[in-house]
C-alpha positions in Angstrom: 29.0 -11.8 -32.5 30.2 -9.9 -29.5 33.9 -9.1 -28.8 35.5 -10.9 -25.9 35.0 -9.2 -22.6 31.5 -7.9 -23.5 28.2 -8.7 -21.8 24.9 -8.4 -23.8 21.9 -7.1 -21.8 18.6 -7.3 -23.8 16.8 -4.0 -23.1 15.2 -3.4 -26.6 11.5 -3.1 -26.0 8.3 -2.2 -27.9 5.8 0.3 -26.5 4.8 1.7 -29.9 8.1 3.2 -30.8 10.5 1.6 -33.3 14.0 0.3 -33.0 16.4 3.3 -32.9 13.7 5.7 -31.9 13.9 7.4 -28.5 11.8 5.9 -25.7 10.7 8.2 -22.9 9.9 5.3 -20.5 13.2 3.7 -19.7 13.2 2.4 -16.1 15.8 -0.3 -15.6 18.1 -1.4 -12.8 20.9 -3.6 -14.1 23.1 -5.5 -11.6 26.5 -6.7 -12.7 30.0 -7.5 -11.6 32.2 -5.8 -14.2 35.3 -3.7 -14.8 33.6 -0.3 -15.3 30.3 1.4 -15.3 30.5 2.4 -19.0 27.1 1.7 -20.4 26.4 1.8 -24.1 23.9 0.6 -26.6 24.9 -2.2 -29.0 25.5 0.4 -31.7 28.0 2.3 -29.5 25.8 5.1 -28.3 26.4 6.0 -24.7 23.6 5.6 -22.2 23.4 8.0 -19.2 22.8 6.2 -16.0 23.4 6.5 -12.3 26.0 3.8 -11.4 26.8 2.8 -7.8 28.3 -0.1 -6.0 25.6 -2.3 -4.5 25.5 -2.1 -0.7 25.0 -5.8 -0.3 24.8 -9.1 -2.2 21.4 -9.9 -3.6 19.0 -11.9 -1.4 18.1 -15.2 -2.9 15.2 -17.4 -2.0 15.4 -21.1 -2.2 18.5 -23.1 -2.8 20.6 -20.8 -5.1 23.8 -22.9 -5.3 26.3 -20.0 -5.8 25.1 -17.5 -3.2 28.0 -18.3 -0.8 30.8 -18.9 -3.2 30.5 -15.9 -5.6 32.6 -12.8 -4.9 30.0 -10.0 -4.6 32.5 -7.2 -3.7 32.4 -5.9 -7.2 28.6 -5.9 -7.6 27.3 -2.7 -9.0 23.9 -1.4 -10.2 23.1 1.0 -13.0 19.8 2.9 -12.7 18.7 4.0 -16.1 15.6 6.2 -16.3 14.1 8.6 -18.7 14.5 9.3 -22.4 17.1 7.1 -24.2 17.4 5.4 -27.7 15.5 2.1 -27.7 18.0 -0.7 -28.0 20.0 -3.4 -26.3 22.9 -2.6 -23.9 26.6 -3.8 -24.0 28.7 -3.8 -20.8 32.5 -4.4 -20.4 33.2 -7.4 -18.1 
């Protein structure tokens, strides 16, 4: 059970290394609207990333019903690459 104000991002993956082991092949871009760019694994370990505010709202194809009514001003992106412990991520929202 997650605490209030937390967002679970499933990033645990299997490429021949076990849970808790380091993975050399992280390459994720995580988009979110949240309070901070603090990024940590579910066990509390910090993840190094390059956070930035997104320059524009995402482009949606088709009839995405919320594209015009959502406030995208707080949209950020975290670029996570390289060697990190293999696990899921928790964000503050």
